Structures are given as C-alpha cells and as structure tokens.
N, CA, C and O atoms as a GROMACS GRO file, in nm:
protein
  592
    1MET      N    1   0.976   2.247   2.944
    1MET     CA    2   0.925   2.219   2.812
    1MET      C    3   0.848   2.087   2.820
    1MET      O    4   0.899   1.986   2.868
    2SER      N    5   0.728   2.089   2.773
    2SER     CA    6   0.647   1.968   2.776
    2SER      C    7   0.661   1.894   2.644
    2SER      O    8   0.676   1.952   2.537
    3GLN      N    9   0.654   1.766   2.658
    3GLN     CA   10   0.662   1.683   2.538
    3GLN      C   11   0.526   1.620   2.515
    3GLN      O   12   0.461   1.574   2.609
    4THR      N   13   0.485   1.620   2.393
    4THR     CA   14   0.359   1.558   2.356
    4THR      C   15   0.388   1.422   2.296
    4THR      O   16   0.471   1.407   2.206
    5ARG      N   17   0.318   1.324   2.346
    5ARG     CA   18   0.336   1.189   2.293
    5ARG      C   19   0.223   1.161   2.196
    5ARG      O   20   0.105   1.176   2.228
    6TYR      N   21   0.260   1.120   2.078
    6TYR     CA   22   0.162   1.084   1.977
    6TYR      C   23   0.158   0.932   1.966
    6TYR      O   24   0.262   0.866   1.955
    7GLU      N   25   0.039   0.881   1.968
    7GLU     CA   26   0.022   0.737   1.952
    7GLU      C   27  -0.001   0.708   1.805
    7GLU      O   28  -0.094   0.759   1.744
    8ILE      N   29   0.085   0.626   1.752
    8ILE     CA   30   0.072   0.587   1.612
    8ILE      C   31  -0.013   0.460   1.607
    8ILE      O   32   0.023   0.358   1.665
    9LYS      N   33  -0.124   0.468   1.538
    9LYS     CA   34  -0.213   0.354   1.527
    9LYS      C   35  -0.186   0.282   1.395
    9LYS      O   36  -0.168   0.344   1.290
   10ASN      N   37  -0.184   0.153   1.405
   10ASN     CA   38  -0.179   0.072   1.284
   10ASN      C   39  -0.322   0.055   1.237
   10ASN      O   40  -0.408   0.010   1.312
   11LEU      N   41  -0.346   0.091   1.115
   11LEU     CA   42  -0.482   0.087   1.063
   11LEU      C   43  -0.500  -0.029   0.967
   11LEU      O   44  -0.406  -0.071   0.899
   12LEU      N   45  -0.621  -0.079   0.963
   12LEU     CA   46  -0.656  -0.195   0.882
   12LEU      C   47  -0.784  -0.164   0.807
   12LEU      O   48  -0.871  -0.095   0.860
   13CYS      N   49  -0.796  -0.214   0.686
   13CYS     CA   50  -0.914  -0.189   0.605
   13CYS      C   51  -1.031  -0.276   0.651
   13CYS      O   52  -1.018  -0.399   0.658
   14LYS      N   53  -1.144  -0.213   0.683
   14LYS     CA   54  -1.263  -0.287   0.729
   14LYS      C   55  -1.319  -0.377   0.620
   14LYS      O   56  -1.361  -0.489   0.648
   15ASN      N   57  -1.319  -0.330   0.497
   15ASN     CA   58  -1.372  -0.412   0.387
   15ASN      C   59  -1.291  -0.540   0.368
   15ASN      O   60  -1.347  -0.647   0.345
   16GLN      N   61  -1.160  -0.527   0.379
   16GLN     CA   62  -1.074  -0.643   0.365
   16GLN      C   63  -1.099  -0.742   0.479
   16GLN      O   64  -1.101  -0.863   0.456
   17SER      N   65  -1.118  -0.692   0.600
   17SER     CA   66  -1.142  -0.784   0.713
   17SER      C   67  -1.280  -0.849   0.703
   17SER      O   68  -1.298  -0.962   0.747
   18ARG      N   69  -1.377  -0.780   0.644
   18ARG     CA   70  -1.509  -0.840   0.625
   18ARG      C   71  -1.505  -0.951   0.520
   18ARG      O   72  -1.568  -1.055   0.536
   19ILE      N   73  -1.432  -0.928   0.413
   19ILE     CA   74  -1.417  -1.032   0.311
   19ILE      C   75  -1.338  -1.150   0.367
   19ILE      O   76  -1.369  -1.266   0.339
   20HIS      N   77  -1.237  -1.119   0.447
   20HIS     CA   78  -1.159  -1.224   0.512
   20HIS      C   79  -1.249  -1.308   0.603
   20HIS      O   80  -1.239  -1.430   0.605
   21ALA      N   81  -1.337  -1.243   0.676
   21ALA     CA   82  -1.431  -1.314   0.764
   21ALA      C   83  -1.524  -1.403   0.682
   21ALA      O   84  -1.556  -1.514   0.723
   22ALA      N   85  -1.568  -1.353   0.567
   22ALA     CA   86  -1.657  -1.433   0.481
   22ALA      C   87  -1.586  -1.558   0.430
   22ALA      O   88  -1.645  -1.665   0.423
   23LEU      N   89  -1.459  -1.544   0.393
   23LEU     CA   90  -1.383  -1.660   0.348
   23LEU      C   91  -1.364  -1.761   0.461
   23LEU      O   92  -1.367  -1.882   0.439
   24LEU      N   93  -1.343  -1.711   0.582
   24LEU     CA   94  -1.331  -1.800   0.697
   24LEU      C   95  -1.462  -1.874   0.723
   24LEU      O   96  -1.462  -1.991   0.759
   25VAL      N   97  -1.574  -1.804   0.705
   25VAL     CA   98  -1.706  -1.867   0.721
   25VAL      C   99  -1.721  -1.982   0.623
   25VAL      O  100  -1.770  -2.090   0.659
   26VAL      N  101  -1.680  -1.961   0.499
   26VAL     CA  102  -1.689  -2.066   0.398
   26VAL      C  103  -1.606  -2.187   0.439
   26VAL      O  104  -1.652  -2.301   0.428
   27LEU      N  105  -1.485  -2.163   0.486
   27LEU     CA  106  -1.400  -2.275   0.528
   27LEU      C  107  -1.455  -2.346   0.650
   27LEU      O  108  -1.452  -2.469   0.658
   28MET      N  109  -1.506  -2.270   0.747
   28MET     CA  110  -1.561  -2.333   0.867
   28MET      C  111  -1.687  -2.414   0.835
   28MET      O  112  -1.709  -2.520   0.892
   29CYS      N  113  -1.769  -2.363   0.745
   29CYS     CA  114  -1.887  -2.439   0.701
   29CYS      C  115  -1.845  -2.566   0.628
   29CYS      O  116  -1.907  -2.671   0.644
   30ALA      N  117  -1.740  -2.556   0.547
   30ALA     CA  118  -1.688  -2.674   0.477
   30ALA      C  119  -1.640  -2.778   0.578
   30ALA      O  120  -1.661  -2.898   0.558
   31TYR      N  121  -1.576  -2.734   0.686
   31TYR     CA  122  -1.533  -2.828   0.790
   31TYR      C  123  -1.654  -2.894   0.855
   31TYR      O  124  -1.656  -3.016   0.874
   32MET      N  125  -1.755  -2.814   0.888
   32MET     CA  126  -1.870  -2.868   0.959
   32MET      C  127  -1.952  -2.963   0.871
   32MET      O  128  -2.016  -3.055   0.922
   33ILE      N  129  -1.952  -2.941   0.741
   33ILE     CA  130  -2.025  -3.029   0.650
   33ILE      C  131  -1.945  -3.156   0.621
   33ILE      O  132  -2.001  -3.266   0.620
   34SER      N  133  -1.815  -3.141   0.598
   34SER     CA  134  -1.735  -3.256   0.555
   34SER      C  135  -1.667  -3.330   0.670
   34SER      O  136  -1.628  -3.446   0.653
   35ALA      N  137  -1.653  -3.267   0.786
   35ALA     CA  138  -1.582  -3.326   0.901
   35ALA      C  139  -1.437  -3.357   0.867
   35ALA      O  140  -1.378  -3.449   0.924
   36ASN      N  141  -1.380  -3.282   0.776
   36ASN     CA  142  -1.242  -3.300   0.734
   36ASN      C  143  -1.152  -3.216   0.825
   36ASN      O  144  -1.156  -3.093   0.820
   37VAL      N  145  -1.071  -3.281   0.906
   37VAL     CA  146  -0.987  -3.212   1.004
   37VAL      C  147  -0.878  -3.129   0.935
   37VAL      O  148  -0.822  -3.038   0.996
   38ALA      N  149  -0.846  -3.160   0.811
   38ALA     CA  150  -0.744  -3.083   0.738
   38ALA      C  151  -0.786  -2.937   0.724
   38ALA      O  152  -0.700  -2.849   0.720
   39ILE      N  153  -0.914  -2.910   0.717
   39ILE     CA  154  -0.962  -2.772   0.707
   39ILE      C  155  -0.931  -2.696   0.836
   39ILE      O  156  -0.898  -2.577   0.831
   40LEU      N  157  -0.940  -2.764   0.950
   40LEU     CA  158  -0.902  -2.699   1.077
   40LEU      C  159  -0.753  -2.665   1.076
   40LEU      O  160  -0.713  -2.559   1.125
   41TYR      N  161  -0.672  -2.754   1.022
   41TYR     CA  162  -0.528  -2.726   1.012
   41TYR      C  163  -0.502  -2.603   0.924
   41TYR      O  164  -0.416  -2.521   0.956
   42VAL      N  165  -0.575  -2.592   0.815
   42VAL     CA  166  -0.560  -2.476   0.726
   42VAL      C  167  -0.600  -2.348   0.800
   42VAL      O  168  -0.532  -2.246   0.789
   43LEU      N  169  -0.710  -2.354   0.874
   43LEU     CA  170  -0.755  -2.236   0.949
   43LEU      C  171  -0.654  -2.196   1.057
   43LEU      O  172  -0.623  -2.077   1.072
   44VAL      N  173  -0.602  -2.294   1.131
   44VAL     CA  174  -0.502  -2.264   1.235
   44VAL      C  175  -0.376  -2.208   1.170
   44VAL      O  176  -0.318  -2.111   1.220
   45TYR      N  177  -0.334  -2.267   1.058
   45TYR     CA  178  -0.217  -2.216   0.986
   45TYR      C  179  -0.238  -2.072   0.944
   45TYR      O  180  -0.149  -1.988   0.961
   46ASP      N  181  -0.354  -2.043   0.890
   46ASP     CA  182  -0.382  -1.907   0.844
   46ASP      C  183  -0.376  -1.807   0.960
   46ASP      O  184  -0.315  -1.701   0.947
   47PHE      N  185  -0.437  -1.841   1.072
   47PHE     CA  186  -0.434  -1.752   1.187
   47PHE      C  187  -0.292  -1.734   1.240
   47PHE      O  188  -0.252  -1.622   1.270
   48LEU      N  189  -0.217  -1.843   1.251
   48LEU     CA  190  -0.080  -1.834   1.302
   48LEU      C  191   0.007  -1.747   1.213
   48LEU      O  192   0.081  -1.661   1.262
   49ILE      N  193   0.000  -1.768   1.084
   49ILE     CA  194   0.081  -1.691   0.990
   49ILE      C  195   0.041  -1.544   0.994
   49ILE      O  196   0.127  -1.456   0.996
   50ARG      N  197  -0.089  -1.518   0.996
   50ARG     CA  198  -0.138  -1.381   0.993
   50ARG      C  199  -0.102  -1.305   1.121
   50ARG      O  200  -0.072  -1.185   1.117
   51ILE      N  201  -0.106  -1.374   1.235
   51ILE     CA  202  -0.080  -1.307   1.362
   51ILE      C  203   0.069  -1.295   1.390
   51ILE      O  204   0.117  -1.186   1.423
   52TYR      N  205   0.143  -1.404   1.377
   52TYR     CA  206   0.280  -1.407   1.425
   52TYR      C  207   0.386  -1.388   1.318
   52TYR      O  208   0.504  -1.369   1.351
   53MET      N  209   0.349  -1.392   1.192
   53MET     CA  210   0.444  -1.369   1.086
   53MET      C  211   0.393  -1.253   1.000
   53MET      O  212   0.345  -1.153   1.054
   54LEU      N  213   0.401  -1.266   0.873
   54LEU     CA  214   0.353  -1.162   0.783
   54LEU      C  215   0.214  -1.196   0.733
   54LEU      O  216   0.191  -1.309   0.688
   55PRO      N  217   0.121  -1.102   0.739
   55PRO     CA  218  -0.012  -1.130   0.683
   55PRO      C  219  -0.005  -1.162   0.534
   55PRO      O  220  -0.091  -1.234   0.483
   56GLN      N  221   0.095  -1.111   0.466
   56GLN     CA  222   0.107  -1.134   0.322
   56GLN      C  223   0.142  -1.279   0.290
   56GLN      O  224   0.140  -1.318   0.174
   57MET      N  225   0.174  -1.359   0.391
   57MET     CA  226   0.203  -1.501   0.370
   57MET      C  227   0.078  -1.587   0.390
   57MET      O  228   0.080  -1.707   0.362
   58SER      N  229  -0.028  -1.527   0.438
   58SER     CA  230  -0.152  -1.599   0.462
   58SER      C  231  -0.232  -1.610   0.333
   58SER      O  232  -0.263  -1.508   0.271
   59PRO      N  233  -0.266  -1.731   0.291
   59PRO     CA  234  -0.340  -1.746   0.165
   59PRO      C  235  -0.478  -1.681   0.168
   59PRO      O  236  -0.521  -1.622   0.069
   60ILE      N  237  -0.548  -1.690   0.280
   60ILE     CA  238  -0.681  -1.632   0.289
   60ILE      C  239  -0.672  -1.479   0.289
   60ILE      O  240  -0.757  -1.412   0.231
   61TYR      N  241  -0.570  -1.425   0.352
   61TYR     CA  242  -0.547  -1.280   0.350
   61TYR      C  243  -0.520  -1.234   0.207
   61TYR      O  244  -0.572  -1.131   0.163
   62LEU      N  245  -0.439  -1.308   0.134
   62LEU     CA  246  -0.407  -1.270  -0.004
   62LEU      C  247  -0.531  -1.273  -0.092
   62LEU      O  248  -0.551  -1.184  -0.175
   63ILE      N  249  -0.614  -1.375  -0.074
   63ILE     CA  250  -0.737  -1.384  -0.153
   63ILE      C  251  -0.830  -1.269  -0.119
   63ILE      O  252  -0.890  -1.209  -0.209
   64SER      N  253  -0.844  -1.236   0.009
   64SER     CA  254  -0.933  -1.127   0.048
   64SER      C  255  -0.880  -0.992  -0.001
   64SER      O  256  -0.959  -0.906  -0.041
   65THR      N  257  -0.750  -0.972   0.001
   65THR     CA  258  -0.692  -0.849  -0.053
   65THR      C  259  -0.718  -0.838  -0.202
   65THR      O  260  -0.751  -0.730  -0.252
   66PHE      N  261  -0.704  -0.948  -0.273
   66PHE     CA  262  -0.732  -0.952  -0.416
   66PHE      C  263  -0.879  -0.919  -0.444
   66PHE      O  264  -0.909  -0.843  -0.536
   67LEU      N  265  -0.970  -0.975  -0.365
   67LEU     CA  266  -1.112  -0.950  -0.385
   67LEU      C  267  -1.148  -0.803  -0.357
   67LEU      O  268  -1.236  -0.747  -0.423
   68VAL      N  269  -1.082  -0.742  -0.260
   68VAL     CA  270  -1.106  -0.600  -0.233
   68VAL      C  271  -1.062  -0.515  -0.351
   68VAL      O  272  -1.130  -0.420  -0.390
   69LYS      N  273  -0.947  -0.549  -0.409
   69LYS     CA  274  -0.898  -0.474  -0.525
   69LYS      C  275  -0.990  -0.491  -0.646
   69LYS      O  276  -1.013  -0.396  -0.721
   70ILE      N  277  -1.043  -0.612  -0.665
   70ILE     CA  278  -1.133  -0.638  -0.777
   70ILE      C  279  -1.262  -0.558  -0.763
   70ILE      O  280  -1.311  -0.498  -0.859
   71THR      N  281  -1.318  -0.558  -0.640
   71THR     CA  282  -1.445  -0.489  -0.620
   71THR      C  283  -1.430  -0.338  -0.626
   71THR      O  284  -1.527  -0.266  -0.653
   72GLY      N  285  -1.310  -0.289  -0.600
   72GLY     CA  286  -1.287  -0.145  -0.606
   72GLY      C  287  -1.357  -0.068  -0.495
   72GLY      O  288  -1.390   0.049  -0.512
   73SER      N  289  -1.380  -0.133  -0.382
   73SER     CA  290  -1.448  -0.066  -0.271
   73SER      C  291  -1.356   0.036  -0.205
   73SER      O  292  -1.234   0.022  -0.205
   74LYS      N  293  -1.419   0.138  -0.148
   74LYS     CA  294  -1.344   0.242  -0.081
   74LYS      C  295  -1.281   0.188   0.047
   74LYS      O  296  -1.336   0.100   0.112
   75GLU      N  297  -1.166   0.242   0.080
   75GLU     CA  298  -1.095   0.195   0.198
   75GLU      C  299  -1.153   0.260   0.323
   75GLU      O  300  -1.160   0.382   0.334
   76LYS      N  301  -1.196   0.176   0.418
   76LYS     CA  302  -1.245   0.221   0.548
   76LYS      C  303  -1.149   0.165   0.651
   76LYS      O  304  -1.130   0.044   0.660
   77LEU      N  305  -1.087   0.254   0.728
   77LEU     CA  306  -0.983   0.210   0.820
   77LEU      C  307  -1.035   0.192   0.962
   77LEU      O  308  -1.125   0.263   1.006
   78THR      N  309  -0.976   0.096   1.031
   78THR     CA  310  -1.007   0.069   1.171
   78THR      C  311  -0.877   0.037   1.244
   78THR      O  312  -0.774   0.011   1.182
   79ASP      N  313  -0.883   0.039   1.376
   79ASP     CA  314  -0.766   0.013   1.459
   79ASP      C  315  -0.728  -0.134   1.451
   79ASP      O  316  -0.812  -0.222   1.467
   80GLU      N  317  -0.601  -0.160   1.425
   80GLU     CA  318  -0.554  -0.297   1.408
   80GLU      C  319  -0.546  -0.371   1.542
   80GLU      O  320  -0.555  -0.493   1.544
   81ASN      N  321  -0.531  -0.299   1.653
   81ASN     CA  322  -0.518  -0.366   1.784
   81ASN      C  323  -0.643  -0.446   1.818
   81ASN      O  324  -0.634  -0.556   1.873
   82GLU      N  325  -0.759  -0.392   1.786
   82GLU     CA  326  -0.884  -0.464   1.810
   82GLU      C  327  -0.889  -0.592   1.729
   82GLU      O  328  -0.924  -0.698   1.781
   83LYS      N  329  -0.853  -0.582   1.603
   83LYS     CA  330  -0.856  -0.700   1.516
   83LYS      C  331  -0.751  -0.803   1.556
   83LYS      O  332  -0.772  -0.923   1.541
   84GLU      N  333  -0.638  -0.756   1.607
   84GLU     CA  334  -0.535  -0.848   1.654
   84GLU      C  335  -0.586  -0.926   1.775
   84GLU      O  336  -0.564  -1.047   1.785
   85PHE      N  337  -0.653  -0.857   1.867
   85PHE     CA  338  -0.712  -0.925   1.982
   85PHE      C  339  -0.816  -1.026   1.936
   85PHE      O  340  -0.821  -1.139   1.986
   86ALA      N  341  -0.900  -0.987   1.841
   86ALA     CA  342  -1.002  -1.076   1.788
   86ALA      C  343  -0.938  -1.198   1.721
   86ALA      O  344  -0.989  -1.310   1.732
   87SER      N  345  -0.828  -1.178   1.652
   87SER     CA  346  -0.758  -1.290   1.588
   87SER      C  347  -0.704  -1.387   1.692
   87SER      O  348  -0.707  -1.509   1.671
   88HIS      N  349  -0.654  -1.334   1.804
   88HIS     CA  350  -0.606  -1.422   1.910
   88HIS      C  351  -0.720  -1.503   1.972
   88HIS      O  352  -0.703  -1.620   2.004
   89VAL      N  353  -0.835  -1.441   1.988
   89VAL     CA  354  -0.952  -1.513   2.039
   89VAL      C  355  -0.992  -1.623   1.940
   89VAL      O  356  -1.020  -1.736   1.981
   90GLY      N  357  -0.995  -1.590   1.813
   90GLY     CA  358  -1.028  -1.689   1.711
   90GLY      C  359  -0.928  -1.803   1.706
   90GLY      O  360  -0.967  -1.920   1.693
   91LEU      N  361  -0.801  -1.771   1.717
   91LEU     CA  362  -0.697  -1.874   1.717
   91LEU      C  363  -0.713  -1.965   1.838
   91LEU      O  364  -0.696  -2.087   1.827
   92THR      N  365  -0.745  -1.909   1.953
   92THR     CA  366  -0.766  -1.990   2.073
   92THR      C  367  -0.884  -2.086   2.054
   92THR      O  368  -0.875  -2.204   2.090
   93LEU      N  369  -0.992  -2.035   1.997
   93LEU     CA  370  -1.108  -2.123   1.972
   93LEU      C  371  -1.073  -2.233   1.872
   93LEU      O  372  -1.116  -2.348   1.888
   94LEU      N  373  -0.997  -2.199   1.769
   94LEU     CA  374  -0.959  -2.300   1.670
   94LEU      C  375  -0.864  -2.404   1.728
   94LEU      O  376  -0.875  -2.522   1.697
   95PHE      N  377  -0.769  -2.360   1.812
   95PHE     CA  378  -0.681  -2.456   1.879
   95PHE      C  379  -0.760  -2.550   1.969
   95PHE      O  380  -0.734  -2.671   1.973
   96ALA      N  381  -0.857  -2.494   2.041
   96ALA     CA  382  -0.941  -2.578   2.127
   96ALA      C  383  -1.022  -2.676   2.043
   96ALA      O  384  -1.038  -2.792   2.082
   97ALA      N  385  -1.075  -2.631   1.930
   97ALA     CA  386  -1.151  -2.720   1.842
   97ALA      C  387  -1.061  -2.828   1.783
   97ALA      O  388  -1.102  -2.944   1.774
   98LEU      N  389  -0.941  -2.792   1.745
   98LEU     CA  390  -0.848  -2.891   1.692
   98LEU      C  391  -0.811  -2.993   1.799
   98LEU      O  392  -0.803  -3.113   1.771
   99GLY      N  393  -0.788  -2.946   1.921
   99GLY     CA  394  -0.759  -3.038   2.031
   99GLY      C  395  -0.876  -3.131   2.058
   99GLY      O  396  -0.857  -3.250   2.080
  100ALA      N  397  -0.996  -3.076   2.056
  100ALA     CA  398  -1.115  -3.160   2.076
  100ALA      C  399  -1.129  -3.262   1.964
  100ALA      O  400  -1.165  -3.378   1.988
  101GLU      N  401  -1.101  -3.220   1.844
  101GLU     CA  402  -1.108  -3.312   1.729
  101GLU      C  403  -1.007  -3.424   1.744
  101GLU      O  404  -1.038  -3.540   1.718
  102LEU      N  405  -0.886  -3.391   1.787
  102LEU     CA  406  -0.781  -3.492   1.804
  102LEU      C  407  -0.811  -3.586   1.920
  102LEU      O  408  -0.766  -3.701   1.920
  103LEU      N  409  -0.887  -3.538   2.018
  103LEU     CA  410  -0.928  -3.623   2.131
  103LEU      C  411  -1.059  -3.695   2.102
  103LEU      O  412  -1.118  -3.758   2.191
  104ASN      N  413  -1.104  -3.686   1.979
  104ASN     CA  414  -1.226  -3.751   1.932
  104ASN      C  415  -1.352  -3.698   2.001
  104ASN      O  416  -1.450  -3.770   2.018
  105GLU      N  417  -1.348  -3.572   2.038
  105GLU     CA  418  -1.464  -3.502   2.094
  105GLU      C  419  -1.521  -3.414   1.983
  105GLU      O  420  -1.510  -3.291   1.987
  106ILE      N  421  -1.581  -3.477   1.886
  106ILE     CA  422  -1.624  -3.408   1.765
  106ILE      C  423  -1.734  -3.307   1.793
  106ILE      O  424  -1.739  -3.201   1.732
  107THR      N  425  -1.823  -3.340   1.885
  107THR     CA  426  -1.931  -3.248   1.919
  107THR      C  427  -1.877  -3.118   1.976
  107THR      O  428  -1.925  -3.010   1.941
  108VAL      N  429  -1.777  -3.128   2.062
  108VAL     CA  430  -1.715  -3.008   2.121
  108VAL      C  431  -1.647  -2.927   2.011
  108VAL      O  432  -1.657  -2.804   2.010
  109ALA      N  433  -1.578  -2.994   1.922
  109ALA     CA  434  -1.511  -2.925   1.812
  109ALA      C  435  -1.612  -2.851   1.725
  109ALA      O  436  -1.590  -2.737   1.686
  110TYR      N  437  -1.724  -2.917   1.694
  110TYR     CA  438  -1.828  -2.853   1.614
  110TYR      C  439  -1.888  -2.733   1.686
  110TYR      O  440  -1.916  -2.631   1.624
  111LEU      N  441  -1.908  -2.745   1.816
  111LEU     CA  442  -1.963  -2.632   1.893
  111LEU      C  443  -1.868  -2.513   1.891
  111LEU      O  444  -1.912  -2.399   1.874
  112LEU      N  445  -1.740  -2.537   1.909
  112LEU     CA  446  -1.642  -2.428   1.909
  112LEU      C  447  -1.633  -2.362   1.771
  112LEU      O  448  -1.631  -2.240   1.760
  113VAL      N  449  -1.627  -2.443   1.667
  113VAL     CA  450  -1.620  -2.388   1.532
  113VAL      C  451  -1.751  -2.318   1.498
  113VAL      O  452  -1.750  -2.213   1.433
  114GLY      N  453  -1.863  -2.374   1.540
  114GLY     CA  454  -1.992  -2.310   1.516
  114GLY      C  455  -2.003  -2.176   1.586
  114GLY      O  456  -2.058  -2.081   1.531
  115PHE      N  457  -1.952  -2.168   1.709
  115PHE     CA  458  -1.950  -2.043   1.784
  115PHE      C  459  -1.867  -1.937   1.711
  115PHE      O  460  -1.911  -1.823   1.695
  116LEU      N  461  -1.748  -1.976   1.669
  116LEU     CA  462  -1.663  -1.883   1.594
  116LEU      C  463  -1.728  -1.847   1.461
  116LEU      O  464  -1.714  -1.734   1.413
  117ASN      N  465  -1.797  -1.942   1.401
  117ASN     CA  466  -1.865  -1.918   1.273
  117ASN      C  467  -1.974  -1.812   1.287
  117ASN      O  468  -1.988  -1.726   1.200
  118VAL      N  469  -2.050  -1.817   1.396
  118VAL     CA  470  -2.153  -1.716   1.421
  118VAL      C  471  -2.088  -1.578   1.434
  118VAL      O  472  -2.140  -1.480   1.380
  119TRP      N  473  -1.976  -1.571   1.504
  119TRP     CA  474  -1.906  -1.443   1.518
  119TRP      C  475  -1.861  -1.391   1.382
  119TRP      O  476  -1.877  -1.273   1.352
  120LYS      N  477  -1.806  -1.479   1.301
  120LYS     CA  478  -1.754  -1.436   1.170
  120LYS      C  479  -1.867  -1.402   1.074
  120LYS      O  480  -1.850  -1.315   0.988
  121ILE      N  481  -1.981  -1.469   1.085
  121ILE     CA  482  -2.096  -1.433   1.002
  121ILE      C  483  -2.142  -1.292   1.036
  121ILE      O  484  -2.173  -1.214   0.947
  122ALA      N  485  -2.148  -1.260   1.165
  122ALA     CA  486  -2.187  -1.126   1.208
  122ALA      C  487  -2.088  -1.022   1.158
  122ALA      O  488  -2.127  -0.912   1.118
  123GLU      N  489  -1.959  -1.056   1.159
  123GLU     CA  490  -1.859  -0.962   1.110
  123GLU      C  491  -1.868  -0.945   0.959
  123GLU      O  492  -1.857  -0.833   0.908
  124ALA      N  493  -1.888  -1.054   0.887
  124ALA     CA  494  -1.892  -1.047   0.741
  124ALA      C  495  -2.017  -0.976   0.690
  124ALA      O  496  -2.009  -0.902   0.592
  125THR      N  497  -2.130  -0.998   0.754
  125THR     CA  498  -2.254  -0.941   0.704
  125THR      C  499  -2.288  -0.805   0.762
  125THR      O  500  -2.335  -0.717   0.690
  126ARG      N  501  -2.263  -0.786   0.889
  126ARG     CA  502  -2.301  -0.662   0.957
  126ARG      C  503  -2.184  -0.574   0.998
  126ARG      O  504  -2.203  -0.459   1.038
  127GLY      N  505  -2.064  -0.627   0.988
  127GLY     CA  506  -1.948  -0.551   1.031
  127GLY      C  507  -1.934  -0.544   1.183
  127GLY      O  508  -1.866  -0.456   1.236
  128VAL      N  509  -1.998  -0.637   1.253
  128VAL     CA  510  -1.994  -0.641   1.399
  128VAL      C  511  -1.891  -0.744   1.442
  128VAL      O  512  -1.905  -0.863   1.414
  129CYS      N  513  -1.788  -0.698   1.511
  129CYS     CA  514  -1.683  -0.786   1.562
  129CYS      C  515  -1.700  -0.794   1.713
  129CYS      O  516  -1.671  -0.698   1.785
  130PHE      N  517  -1.746  -0.909   1.761
  130PHE     CA  518  -1.774  -0.924   1.904
  130PHE      C  519  -1.648  -0.915   1.988
  130PHE      O  520  -1.649  -0.853   2.095
  131ALA      N  521  -1.539  -0.975   1.942
  131ALA     CA  522  -1.414  -0.968   2.017
  131ALA      C  523  -1.360  -0.825   2.019
  131ALA      O  524  -1.297  -0.784   2.116
  132CYS      N  525  -1.384  -0.750   1.911
  132CYS     CA  526  -1.343  -0.609   1.908
  132CYS      C  527  -1.422  -0.529   2.011
  132CYS      O  528  -1.367  -0.442   2.078
  133LYS      N  529  -1.550  -0.558   2.023
  133LYS     CA  530  -1.634  -0.491   2.123
  133LYS      C  531  -1.586  -0.524   2.264
  133LYS      O  532  -1.584  -0.437   2.352
  134PHE      N  533  -1.547  -0.650   2.285
  134PHE     CA  534  -1.495  -0.690   2.415
  134PHE      C  535  -1.364  -0.618   2.443
  134PHE      O  536  -1.339  -0.576   2.556
  135TYR      N  537  -1.279  -0.603   2.341
  135TYR     CA  538  -1.153  -0.529   2.355
  135TYR      C  539  -1.180  -0.384   2.393
  135TYR      O  540  -1.113  -0.328   2.481
  136GLU      N  541  -1.279  -0.322   2.328
  136GLU     CA  542  -1.316  -0.184   2.361
  136GLU      C  543  -1.366  -0.174   2.505
  136GLU      O  544  -1.338  -0.076   2.574
  137LEU      N  545  -1.441  -0.274   2.550
  137LEU     CA  546  -1.489  -0.276   2.688
  137LEU      C  547  -1.372  -0.283   2.786
  137LEU      O  548  -1.370  -0.213   2.886
  138LEU      N  549  -1.275  -0.368   2.756
  138LEU     CA  550  -1.157  -0.377   2.841
  138LEU      C  551  -1.082  -0.244   2.845
  138LEU      O  552  -1.039  -0.200   2.951
  139LYS      N  553  -1.067  -0.181   2.730
  139LYS     CA  554  -0.997  -0.052   2.724
  139LYS      C  555  -1.074   0.055   2.800
  139LYS      O  556  -1.012   0.140   2.865
  140SER      N  557  -1.207   0.053   2.794
  140SER     CA  558  -1.286   0.154   2.866
  140SER      C  559  -1.277   0.136   3.017
  140SER      O  560  -1.298   0.231   3.093
  141ARG      N  561  -1.246   0.014   3.061
  141ARG     CA  562  -1.229  -0.014   3.205
  141ARG      C  563  -1.083   0.002   3.247
  141ARG      O  564  -1.046  -0.034   3.359
  142ASN      N  565  -1.001   0.057   3.158
  142ASN     CA  566  -0.858   0.078   3.182
  142ASN      C  567  -0.783  -0.052   3.208
  142ASN      O  568  -0.688  -0.055   3.288
  143ILE      N  569  -0.824  -0.157   3.143
  143ILE     CA  570  -0.754  -0.285   3.149
  143ILE      C  571  -0.665  -0.291   3.026
  143ILE      O  572  -0.713  -0.294   2.913
  144GLU      N  573  -0.536  -0.292   3.050
  144GLU     CA  574  -0.439  -0.290   2.940
  144GLU      C  575  -0.388  -0.431   2.914
  144GLU      O  576  -0.341  -0.499   3.006
  145LEU      N  577  -0.396  -0.474   2.791
  145LEU     CA  578  -0.344  -0.604   2.752
  145LEU      C  579  -0.199  -0.585   2.711
  145LEU      O  580  -0.170  -0.520   2.610
  146GLU      N  581  -0.109  -0.641   2.789
  146GLU     CA  582   0.034  -0.622   2.765
  146GLU      C  583   0.086  -0.705   2.651
  146GLU      O  584   0.156  -0.654   2.563
  147SER      N  585   0.053  -0.834   2.652
  147SER     CA  586   0.108  -0.923   2.553
  147SER      C  587   0.000  -1.018   2.505
  147SER      O  588  -0.077  -1.072   2.584
  148LEU      N  589  -0.003  -1.039   2.376
  148LEU     CA  590  -0.098  -1.133   2.319
  148LEU      C  591  -0.025  -1.247   2.257
  148LEU      O  592  -0.087  -1.339   2.203
   0.00000   0.00000   0.00000
C-alpha cells in the first residue's frame, strides 16, 4: 500500500504583504531623512516579533491588516515560506544597519537601509519580491533551507 504525502502550505495574503512593505518603506525613508536610530529599533522589533513570535503582535502587521480590511481588496494567496525567507534577509540587513549605526558608520547604515528600501519599494509597487525570487532559485536548484 502506498502512502501519499501531502504538503500543507501556509498561505499569506499578497495584498497585505504589499501594504506591509509600503509601511516599511515609509519608516525607512523617515529614518534616512531624520537619522533617528530609534526608527531602526522599531523596524528590528517589528521583524523580530513577526518572524519569531506572533505576527499579530507586530504593530506594522496590525496596521497593514487593518488597511487591507478597509480597502476591501480581494485576497490573493502566496506561499509563506518565501516571505519568511525574505523577512530573514530583511532582518539581517536591518541588524547590519543597526550595528553600523552603533559603530558610527552612518554611511554604511544608510546604504544597507537604502538597499532594503529599494527592495521594499519594488514589492510595494510592483509585487516583486527579490528575496522570494532568490528563494525560488534555491528551491529550483534543490537547495533546501533547513533552519532560518
């Protein structure tokens, strides 16, 4: 008797992630204009809570969920694993930017945040997630990410 294994995918709403990306863009632009390191702490906190705890505890996630409900947009689902990988990449860039900021390497911090900002602008406006594309490339090469 053969057994069939079904893979259960965790799905995530694309519209909600695009609005979330837009809110992140606003915060990152606010950091780059004001040079206020507290905004980096808020961004790192949001990523940490969203990835390692409950997304419902993340203030930016809650705001983006509220905005999706207000707009009444149709739900478009995508694989959560790609977005989780992208969140880890974003968190790594933000940690590096925060470290650079704390070491008084402000130019490096701005470059890292600016790089992440370009990615999030592409996601918010065009729905293109570069880290998700990289994740798909890894999966197509049969490279399995065990732990994030």
